[in-house]
Each structure stands twice: as C-alpha cells, then as structure tokens.
VOGU-3710 file (C-alpha; in Angstrom, 3 decimals, decimal comma):
1> mpsnlkiiip> 33,166/142,764/169,857  34,920/143,280/173,342  35,177/147,733/174,055  38,126/147,408/175,953  40,422/145,136/173,735  44,232/145,985/173,783  46,406/145,045/170,849  50,105/143,748/171,681  52,564/144,542/168,635  55,950/143,078/169,069
11> vagvgtrlrp> 58,674/145,326/167,042  61,398/145,445/169,206  63,486/142,439/166,215  66,709/143,514/164,620  65,705/142,440/160,864  69,021/140,804/160,079  67,723/139,318/156,719  66,887/142,549/155,519  70,083/144,082/155,878  71,613/146,964/155,251
21> htytvpkpll> 68,160/148,263/154,995  67,717/148,078/158,527  70,824/149,036/160,093  69,134/152,506/159,882  65,222/151,769/159,351  63,301/149,101/161,445  62,622/146,413/159,398  58,454/147,736/160,060  58,934/150,699/158,679  60,469/149,303/155,454
31> pvagkemlah> 57,946/150,439/152,471  55,802/148,181/150,642  52,991/148,278/148,005  52,549/151,989/148,764  53,171/152,126/152,824  55,357/151,244/156,045  55,070/147,223/156,487  53,636/148,666/159,849  50,888/150,646/158,273  49,568/147,268/156,302
41> vidpllclnp> 49,708/145,295/159,852  48,020/148,564/161,974  45,505/149,730/159,357  42,931/146,478/159,344  43,328/146,594/163,104  41,166/150,128/163,494  37,737/148,488/162,533  38,311/146,876/166,315  38,435/150,340/167,915  41,191/148,684/170,477
51> eevifvvgyl> 41,293/150,595/173,893  44,734/150,573/173,476  48,102/149,346/171,362  50,904/148,584/173,258  53,906/148,438/170,945  57,071/146,299/172,627  60,448/148,367/170,929  63,709/147,883/170,738  66,112/148,168/168,271  65,690/152,011/166,317
61> gdqivsyirh> 62,636/151,787/168,158  62,593/155,842/168,664  61,794/155,886/164,881  58,271/153,207/166,002  57,915/155,523/168,675  58,003/158,969/166,294  55,945/157,085/163,809  52,948/155,822/165,534  52,658/159,109/167,159  52,751/160,963/164,048
71> kydfkatfve> 50,441/158,557/161,914  48,061/157,715/164,466  45,424/158,719/167,173  44,656/155,847/168,961  45,827/155,371/172,232  49,543/153,694/172,434  51,893/152,547/174,768  55,484/151,544/174,005  57,301/149,117/176,252  61,280/148,473/175,671
81> qkellglgya> 62,749/145,126/175,448  66,316/145,429/176,381  66,437/141,728/175,764  65,931/139,648/172,440  64,952/136,720/174,692  62,029/135,348/172,150  58,693/136,523/171,361  56,984/135,004/174,356  59,202/137,231/176,612  58,497/140,032/174,422
91> vglalreitp> 55,009/139,329/175,182  55,477/139,457/178,913  56,580/142,373/179,212  53,567/144,151/177,823  51,064/142,308/179,600  52,906/143,755/182,626  51,551/147,153/181,894  47,466/146,420/180,681  44,644/145,858/182,683  42,660/142,576/182,387
101> gpvmvvlgdt> 40,581/141,865/179,383  40,853/140,785/175,897  44,241/140,895/174,248  45,099/139,965/170,520  48,658/139,948/169,614  49,926/140,852/165,827  53,642/140,567/165,051  54,657/143,458/163,425  55,512/142,032/160,434  52,179/139,830/160,150
111> iartnyeefi> 51,008/141,252/157,233  47,245/138,592/156,764  44,043/139,236/154,715  41,555/137,702/157,203  37,776/138,891/158,371  39,259/140,647/162,186  36,148/141,140/163,266  35,190/137,326/162,510  38,615/136,542/164,209  38,093/137,853/167,501
121> tagdtiavkk> 33,990/136,344/168,222  34,455/132,572/168,689  36,764/132,242/171,646  40,235/132,197/171,702  41,877/131,775/168,386  45,214/131,071/166,981  45,366/132,221/162,888  47,284/129,773/160,822  47,458/129,385/156,904  48,751/125,579/155,370
131> vrdprrfgiv> 52,162/125,797/154,055  54,825/123,235/152,338  57,385/123,081/154,715  56,057/123,295/158,085  59,435/122,801/159,699  60,282/126,391/159,185  57,344/127,567/161,552  55,096/127,170/164,762  52,949/124,889/163,991  49,376/123,616/165,421
141> vvdngriief> 48,104/120,132/165,926  44,105/120,207/165,231  41,802/117,479/166,193  37,795/118,240/165,965  38,113/121,802/165,170  40,083/122,265/168,283  44,011/122,376/168,807  45,287/119,951/170,800  49,497/120,792/170,694  51,774/123,880/169,981
151> eekpqqprsd> 55,174/122,899/168,452  58,165/125,279/167,626  59,922/124,188/164,310  59,593/120,736/164,592  61,630/118,083/162,305  59,038/115,881/161,830  55,633/118,120/161,673  52,446/116,255/162,638  50,883/118,848/160,991  50,884/121,493/157,890
161> laiiglyyfr> 49,071/124,833/159,715  51,712/127,263/160,445  51,211/129,917/163,187  51,454/132,871/161,402  51,295/135,848/164,264  48,133/136,724/165,135  46,547/135,455/168,285  43,781/136,642/170,436  42,650/135,553/174,044  39,345/136,750/176,081
171> dsdilkkyvd> 41,261/136,864/179,443  44,647/138,635/179,193  45,266/137,662/183,245  45,303/133,803/182,067  47,992/134,308/179,382  49,974/136,654/181,836  50,121/133,263/184,342  51,449/130,663/181,562  53,662/133,034/180,147  55,047/134,324/183,491
181> klissgkttr> 55,277/130,128/184,434  57,023/129,703/181,190  60,064/132,101/181,945  60,284/131,393/185,318  60,570/127,654/184,536  64,131/128,669/182,308  62,541/126,708/180,144  63,939/128,129/175,763  63,723/126,519/172,555  66,400/127,403/169,859
191> geiqltdald> 67,472/129,513/172,956  64,545/131,839/173,300  61,201/131,809/175,349  58,676/131,081/172,808  55,157/132,214/173,055  54,479/128,802/171,364  55,649/126,494/174,513  53,473/129,084/177,154  50,289/128,323/174,727  50,948/124,432/174,540
201> lmvrdghhfr> 51,052/124,756/178,613  47,503/125,881/178,504  46,433/123,984/176,239  47,993/121,140/178,358  45,952/122,519/181,477  42,869/121,899/179,174  42,261/124,945/177,707  40,607/125,616/174,807  41,796/127,311/171,448  40,746/126,996/167,880
211> pfevsgwfdc> 42,254/127,205/164,866  41,527/130,087/162,649  42,649/129,732/158,660  43,408/133,019/157,561  42,995/133,720/153,186  46,222/135,415/152,918  49,635/135,931/154,994  52,601/137,432/153,536  56,397/137,174/153,979  58,343/140,410/154,883
221> gkketllatn> 61,056/138,568/155,938  64,129/138,760/153,532  64,778/140,630/149,564  62,859/138,105/147,700  59,959/137,350/149,752  59,467/141,466/150,517  59,549/142,055/146,345  56,905/139,347/146,366  54,647/140,161/148,692  54,767/143,816/147,151
231> rellednset> 54,155/141,839/143,779  50,682/140,750/145,914  49,324/143,459/147,371  49,805/146,472/144,534  47,498/143,814/142,813  44,972/145,782/145,483  46,710/148,858/145,915  47,804/149,808/142,537  47,757/154,021/142,510  49,388/156,033/139,636
241> adypgsiiip> 48,983/159,069/137,558  50,070/160,136/134,032  53,573/160,989/133,785  53,957/162,643/130,649  57,185/161,531/128,269  57,147/158,372/130,776  55,894/154,598/130,445  53,912/153,406/133,420  53,328/149,836/133,545  50,460/148,376/136,485
251> pvyiapsasi> 50,172/147,004/139,110  52,292/149,795/140,782  52,049/152,487/143,436  53,900/155,803/142,721  53,996/158,612/145,772  51,966/161,879/144,452  55,398/163,720/145,273  57,667/161,748/143,883  59,533/162,798/139,928  59,047/160,783/137,019
261> edavigpnvt> 60,714/161,827/133,933  61,344/159,693/130,986  61,057/156,844/132,818  59,715/153,207/132,400  58,030/152,367/135,373  56,785/149,153/136,138  55,476/146,592/136,502  55,170/145,731/140,260  57,025/148,939/141,943  56,776/150,810/144,503
271> imddsiikrs> 57,798/154,648/144,849  57,756/156,124/147,922  57,626/159,720/148,745  59,608/162,718/147,260  62,089/159,939/145,229  63,359/161,781/141,859  63,657/159,277/138,989  65,034/160,225/135,752  65,843/157,926/132,281  65,238/154,659/134,022
281> iirnsivsaq> 63,682/151,396/133,965  62,354/150,302/136,537  60,596/147,076/137,210  59,538/144,832/140,294  61,264/146,381/142,731  61,214/149,021/146,227  62,412/152,673/145,837  62,347/154,000/149,275  61,416/157,692/149,651  63,941/160,693/149,364
291> tsvedslled> 65,860/158,165/146,350  67,242/159,663/143,534  67,171/156,891/140,620  68,510/158,521/137,092  70,281/156,365/134,172  69,363/153,209/135,084  68,063/149,991/134,512  66,873/148,397/137,938  64,905/144,717/138,606  64,558/142,495/141,626
301> slvgfkavvr> 65,771/145,286/143,279  65,595/147,427/147,001  66,325/151,173/146,968  67,055/152,434/150,169  65,889/155,650/151,567  68,089/159,130/150,425  69,952/156,483/148,598  71,829/157,603/144,955  71,935/155,390/141,852  73,205/156,792/138,914
311> ghfrsinvgd> 74,389/154,350/135,603  73,334/150,817/137,214  72,044/147,919/134,666  71,182/144,867/137,428  69,507/143,873/140,504  70,360/145,975/143,721  70,052/146,132/147,279  71,246/149,387/148,240  70,648/150,899/152,139  70,095/154,095/152,969
321> ssev> 72,179/157,343/152,637  74,415/155,077/149,479  75,101/156,483/146,533  76,569/153,651/143,595
//
C-alpha cells in the first residue's frame, strides 16, 4: 500500500432530497444504522493509513469541520467550495491543495462494502456496481477488462455498470491536469463540471482504468433509500441491551445513553444518543439524537435532531427542533 496516500472526500452538497433534515444538518452527518453517514464512509478507509484526508466543504461546512476534528485524529484539511459546480470542480479544488502522489476520491455519501486494500493495488481503478436503470448514474463501458468509455447519465446506456463514487489514481498530477483542462474548456454536462468527463478525456488519450465491482453499495439520497440502507446496515451493526418493560425486536441500534420506557422497538430501528422513547411503538425508522417520542406509533419515519413527537400514529418525516 502507498505510504503517502491522500483521500479526497467531497461533502459540500445541500442534500435537498432529504429536507427538512438538511435545513440544519449537513447530509453526511445524518444518522444511519447507529452512526453518522460520514462515519460509515470514513471508518473502513482507516485501514489504508492515509497521510491526509481532504474534505471539500460548503453548505453547513462548519459542522463537518467540528465533527471531524472531534471524532478523528488523522491529518485533515478542509477546502471550501463556494460554488456548487459539480464533482469535477470540487475534486479540482482539492487537487490544488495536495502534493503529488496517489489519491483516492470517495463521495461523502458513498457507503460501500468492498476490500479497500485490494481496490488500490491494481492500478488506476474505478469502483462500479451493476444497476437496473443505468440512466440514473454515470456509467463505464468495459472491453477486455479495461474501461474504454465514461458517460454521465446516458439516455441510451451501453452498459449497466454504474460508477458508485469511489476512485483511485496513482498520480494526482495527471488527474489534476485533466480536471484543469476540462474546467478551462468550459464544458459542462447537465449544467455541471463532471468528473466523468475528465476521466473520459484521459481514456481518449490512452490512459488505462480498470473497473472494480463492489459487493455492496448503499444509497442515502432520499428518505426511502436512507431507511432501506438503515435496514441493510443494521444486519451487521445491530446493538442493544435489555430494557425492562419494553420489547426489542432486532435488528436495532439503540445508543447506550437513550432512554426506553414501556415501548416496542424494532425491527430495523436506529435510536441515537440521549433520545427518550416512552409508551411508543417504533419500527423501520431512524430517530436522531436528543429526540423525544411519546405515546406514538411510528413506522417508515425519519425523526430529526431534538424533535419532539407526541401522539402520532403514522409515518412522519420530522426535521430538527420540531414539535408535532
């Protein structure tokens, strides 16, 4: 493994599809399966012993900075993205701040199941996963084990291999050269500077990339897919204790500091730190930290930080500091 690996993690997006929660909390810090989305991204990468992790921050970026500095002790650099001009632009900003060498790019909401050590051992590599509807994703076209074309959300896809948001490059200077070339050209796709367009330029100039199919890829883009990801990840991360007077149906995650009284919790429920649940039934839901739920039946629900829920018997999508 390279000793001077840098990892770029873009986390500047607004997360509009997860409102109202992202009005006050950046999308990468929303909880899923017992910890923040961003922790699910970062923790598997620590085995690579990165020399530096560069976060491209923007919307509510101060919360990202505070979270990383409090939770992790690796060298972290924060680059501000003032304009949301696309992933290619975000990566270009980060590349200006690092010394030449190997670099990995991981999207801040890309939760994958894969062997990261194996991922970076076979040259310049793009992580992919077969999908049913390739039109929703950037895709790669592969011939004889090599990527021969990149395309962003094609209407007539020539492949079902979606780019999941995980990339490895042995030489950051080469990537920087092509990202800068793309930005200078003024070319955009769907109104944004796309990293896939820079990679396609590299392939056209004879650069070799190999595809690497991951075993699992979890979507956190909207309420329904976030709850589905919570269900999947809880199968591996289910933790709980005994709560006298309550019934716990695994898989669930209940933070040790949470209080559970006369409740039925589960299956597929995450309850974060310092939350209080009384006389309620909760299933297939995520309850954020410092939340109060009383006399309610919640299913397929997202409950935000410091929300107060009383007497509800339905699916809800409640943001932070709310009372319903």
